[in-house]
C-alpha positions in Angstrom: 10.6 79.7 145.5 11.4 83.0 145.8 10.1 85.4 143.4 13.4 85.7 141.4 12.8 82.2 140.9 9.1 83.2 140.2 10.1 85.7 137.3 12.4 83.6 135.5 10.2 80.7 135.3 7.6 83.2 133.7 10.1 84.5 131.4 10.8 80.9 130.1 7.0 80.1 129.7 6.6 83.6 127.8 9.9 83.0 125.7 8.5 79.5 124.6 4.7 80.4 124.1 6.1 83.5 122.2 8.9 80.9 120.1 5.6 78.6 118.9 3.2 81.8 118.4 6.1 83.4 116.9 6.6 80.2 113.8 3.5 78.7 114.5 2.1 80.0 111.1 5.3 79.1 109.2 5.1 75.5 110.4 1.4 75.7 109.0 2.7 77.4 106.0 5.0 74.6 105.2 3.0 71.2 106.3 0.0 72.8 103.8 2.4 73.0 100.4 4.0 69.9 101.2 0.2 68.8 101.2 -0.2 70.7 98.1 3.3 70.1 96.7 1.9 65.9 97.3 -1.6 66.8 95.9 -0.3 68.4 93.0 2.2 65.7 92.4 -0.5 63.3 92.7 -2.5 64.7 90.3 0.2 65.2 87.9 0.6 61.3 87.5 -3.1 60.6 87.8 -3.4 62.7 84.9 -0.2 61.7 83.1 -1.3 58.5 83.7 -5.0 58.7 82.5 -3.2 61.0 79.5 -0.8 57.8 78.4 -3.4 55.5 78.6 -5.7 57.0 76.9 -3.2 57.7 74.4 -2.7 54.4 74.2 -6.6 53.2 73.8 -6.1 55.8 70.6 -2.8 54.1 69.5 -4.8 50.7 69.9 -7.9 51.9 68.4 -5.8 53.3 65.4 -3.9 50.0 65.2 -7.3 48.2 65.1 -8.6 50.5 62.4 -6.0 50.1 60.5 -5.9 46.3 60.9 -9.8 46.0 60.1 -8.6 47.8 57.2 -5.7 45.3 55.9 -8.4 42.5 56.7 -11.0 44.0 54.7 -8.4 44.4 51.8 -6.9 40.8 52.5 -10.7 39.6 52.4 -11.2 41.9 49.1 -7.8 39.8 47.8 -9.1 36.7 48.5 -12.6 37.2 46.7 -10.0 37.7 43.9 -8.0 34.8 44.0 -11.4 33.0 44.6 -12.6 34.4 41.2 -8.9 33.6 39.2 -9.0 30.0 40.9 -12.5 29.2 39.5 -11.4 30.8 36.4 -8.1 28.9 36.3 -10.4 25.5 37.1 -12.8 26.4 34.9 -10.0 26.5 32.0 -8.2 23.5 33.0 -11.5 21.6 33.0 -12.1 22.8 29.4 -8.3 22.4 28.6 -8.9 18.3 29.9 -11.7 18.4 27.5 -10.0 19.8 24.7 -7.4 17.2 25.4 -9.5 14.0 25.3 -11.5 15.6 22.3 -7.5 15.9 20.7 -6.7 12.5 21.5 -10.0 10.9 20.1 -8.7 12.7 16.7 -5.3 12.1 17.6 -6.8 8.4 17.2 -8.1 9.0 13.7 -4.8 10.8 12.4 -1.7 10.4 11.5 1.0 9.8 13.9 4.4 9.2 12.1 6.4 12.2 10.6 7.2 9.8 7.2 3.2 9.6 6.7 2.9 13.5 7.3 6.3 13.9 4.9 4.1 11.7 2.3 0.6 13.4 2.6 2.4 17.3 2.5 4.7 15.9 -0.8 0.6 14.6 -2.1 -0.3 18.1 -1.9 2.8 19.5 -3.3 2.2 17.5 -6.2 -1.6 18.6 -6.1 -2.7 14.9 -6.6 -4.2 12.8 -4.2 -3.8 9.5 -5.8 -1.2 7.2 -4.4 1.6 6.7 -6.7 2.2 3.2 -8.3 5.0 1.4 -6.9 8.1 2.3 -8.2 9.5 -1.2 -7.6 8.7 -3.8 -9.5 11.3 -6.3 -8.2 9.9 -10.3 -7.6 11.7 -12.4 -5.4 11.2 -16.1 -5.7 10.8 -17.9 -2.4 8.9 -20.9 -0.9 7.0 -18.7 1.4 6.5 -14.9 1.0 9.2 -12.9 2.6 8.0 -9.4 4.8 10.0 -6.7 6.7 8.9 -4.9 9.4 11.3 -1.7 9.4 10.6 0.0 12.7 11.2 3.6 12.0 12.6 6.5 14.6 13.7 4.6 17.1 15.9 6.4 19.7 15.2 5.3 23.4 16.1 2.0 25.5 12.5 1.6 26.4 11.7 1.5 22.3 14.6 -0.8 22.4 13.4 -3.1 24.9 9.9 -3.1 23.7 10.9 -4.4 20.1 13.8 -7.2 21.0 10.3 -8.8 23.3 8.4 -9.2 19.8 8.0 -13.1 19.0 9.2 -12.1 15.4 12.2 -10.6 13.6 11.3 -6.9 12.8 14.0 -4.5 11.3 15.2 -1.5 13.6 15.8 1.6 12.2 18.0 4.3 14.4 18.5 7.8 14.8 21.8 9.3 14.1 22.5 10.4 17.7 22.0 13.8 18.9 21.5 16.1 21.9 17.8 14.6 22.7 18.8 10.9 21.8 22.8 10.4 22.1 22.6 6.6 22.6 21.6 5.6 19.8 24.9 4.0 18.1 24.9 1.7 21.4 21.3 0.9 21.6 21.9 -0.1 17.6 24.4 -2.2 19.2 22.0 -4.3 21.1 21.1 -6.0 17.9 22.4 -8.4 15.6 20.8 -6.6 12.3 19.7 -2.5 12.6 19.5 0.0 9.9 20.1 4.0 10.3 16.9 6.1 9.7 18.9 9.2 8.0 16.6 12.3 8.3 16.1 14.3 4.8 15.1 17.4 4.0 11.2 17.5 3.4 8.6 19.7 1.6 6.6 20.7 4.7 7.5 19.1 8.1 7.5 21.7 11.3 10.2 19.4 13.2 13.0 18.3 11.3 15.7 16.7 13.1 19.3 18.0 13.6 21.6 18.0 10.7 19.2 16.6 8.2 20.8 16.5 4.9 19.1 19.3 2.7 19.1 19.1 -1.3 21.5 22.1 -1.0 24.0 20.1 0.3 27.4 20.0 -1.1 28.8 16.6 -2.1 31.3 17.1 0.7 28.8 17.4 3.4 27.4 14.7 2.4 30.3 12.7 2.4 31.0 14.1 5.8 27.3 13.1 7.1 27.6 9.3 5.5 31.1 9.2 7.0 30.2 10.2 10.4 27.0 7.6 10.2 29.6 4.8 9.3 31.9 5.8 12.4 28.8 5.8 14.7 27.5 2.6 13.6 30.3 0.5 12.2 28.1 -2.7 11.1 25.3 -0.8 9.4 24.7 -1.9 5.9 21.1 -0.2 5.1 19.7 2.9 5.6 16.2 4.6 5.3 15.4 8.0 4.8 13.8 9.7 8.0 11.1 12.2 6.1 13.0 13.4 3.1 10.0 14.3 0.6 12.0 17.6 -0.7 14.9 15.3 -1.1 14.1 12.4 -2.6 12.7 14.0 -5.1 15.3 15.8 -5.8 17.6 14.0 -8.7 20.9 15.8 -7.9 20.5 15.7 -4.5 19.9 11.6 -4.5 22.7 11.4 -6.9 25.1 13.0 -4.2 23.7 10.8 -1.2 24.1 7.6 -3.6 27.8 8.4 -4.3 28.3 8.7 -0.7 26.5 5.8 0.2 28.2 3.9 -2.5 31.7 5.1 -1.3 30.9 3.3 2.5 28.8 0.2 1.4 25.5 1.0 2.6 22.4 0.5 0.6 19.8 2.6 0.7 15.9 1.5 1.0 13.4 4.5 0.0 10.8 5.1 3.2 8.6 6.7 0.0 7.5 10.2 1.5 7.7 11.6 -1.9 4.9 11.0 -4.4 7.8 12.0 -7.0 10.5 10.2 -5.8 13.6 9.4 -8.3 15.2 7.0 -5.7 14.5 4.3 -8.7 16.2 6.4 -11.2 19.0 7.0 -9.2 19.6 3.8 -8.3 19.3 2.5 -11.6 22.4 5.0 -12.6 24.4 3.2 -9.9 23.5 -0.2 -10.8 22.0 -0.6 -7.7 18.6 -3.0 -7.0 16.5 -0.7 -5.1 13.8 -1.8 -2.2 11.3 0.5 -1.5 8.1 0.6 1.1 5.1 -0.7 0.4 2.6 -0.1 3.3 2.7 2.3 6.3 1.4 0.3 9.2 0.4 2.9 11.6 -0.9 5.9 9.8 -3.6 6.0 12.6 -2.7 4.7 16.1 -5.2 2.1 16.5 -4.9 -1.6 16.6 -7.8 -2.7 14.6 -6.3 -0.5 11.7 -2.8 -1.5 12.2 -3.7 -5.2 12.2 -5.6 -4.4 8.6 -2.1 -2.4 7.2 -0.7 -5.9 8.0 -3.0 -7.6 6.3 -2.2 -5.6 3.0 1.1 -6.1 3.3 1.0 -10.1 3.7 -1.4 -9.9 0.4 1.6 -7.8 -1.3 3.9 -10.0 -0.3 2.2 -13.2 -1.4 2.0 -11.0 -4.5 6.0 -10.4 -5.6 7.2 -12.7 -3.5 8.0 -10.3 -0.5 6.7 -6.7 1.0 8.5 -4.2 3.5 6.3 -2.5 5.5 7.0 0.3 8.1 5.8 1.3 11.7 7.1 3.6 14.7 7.7 2.4 17.9 4.8 3.8 19.3 2.5 2.2 22.0 -0.2 0.9 19.9 2.0 0.0 16.7 3.7 -2.1 19.0 0.8 -4.2 20.9 -0.9 -4.6 17.3 2.3 -6.4 16.4 2.6 -8.2 19.2 -1.0 -9.5 19.1 -0.6 -9.9 14.8 1.3 -13.6 14.8 -1.5 -15.4 13.5 -2.1 -12.7 11.0 1.5 -13.3 9.8 1.6 -17.2 9.8 1.6 -17.0 6.1 4.6 -15.0 5.4 7.9 -15.4 6.7 9.3 -12.4 9.1 12.7 -11.6 7.9 15.1 -8.9 8.3 15.2 -6.3 4.9 19.2 -7.8 4.4 17.2 -10.8 3.7 15.1 -9.5 0.8 18.1 -7.7 -0.6 20.1 -10.7 -0.4 17.9 -12.6 -2.3 17.3 -10.0 -5.3 21.0 -9.8 -5.7 21.4 -13.5 -6.0 18.6 -13.9 -8.9 20.4 -10.9 -10.7 23.2 -13.0 -10.9 22.1 -16.2 -11.9 
């Protein structure tokens, strides 16, 4: 190798060494900076992750705290509800006991509107004495006649039970209202029926719609009876539902008799008033008056009702006929169904039979 060549080689080596030495520090700085950036980035991510984790934990903690608070409130509300339930159950228990007491009391109280009205009329006239019969008619018959009127008939289940009775009874139907619109149709199932006309009472809390009042004009009463005849074309007899005030008023009863006479309907007095003027008005129109002798179901008790039937039989034997009024209550219908033997000494008839007998006697 020549000197020249050696010289060139040394220069190259020097050049190489010089370049590395010259840029060595820069390379180190770049490497260190990269590592530093990596470490900083990693640390930042780690810190960020820790921060988010803590934040999440805090959020979970707060949510848990809120949930616990809500659960506590809910538990308090549950306790309140439990207390209310206990109070409600206690109240229901007391009501049940009260209802039992009321039922027991009701079994010893009057159950019919006419009886209530009649008792109120006694109070109104300040007397506790039952008025004497305003009907001294007498029927001659081989066997005493007894007519049992069932008032307040309004529904199909009542009709079914009445038709199932083992003897004749006279159903008396309410005029149709929204509460019982089918009474004319139900009445058509019987060969004989009556209409139970609501008249004004002194103190009855549940009057039927379109109850006739003592203040009603002749036209109002005429229209009412005209509608009755339209609804019940075969009706020939009518008795009063309540009516203690109306049947005690001579002018009102006169207006009613005029309307009934015009439509060939006979009035039967349920005798809900201690001062009824029905007999006096009937005499004015030269009409026979049939009136109630016995209320059967003043008390909702079978033994009581059967005892009332015995009284009705006794009345029938005394004057040849009697009229008893009952209502389509379960106890009343059951008592009648079980009383065939009690009625063996009388002939069970419709009220029309008794009325015809009275009229025929009059013309003899």
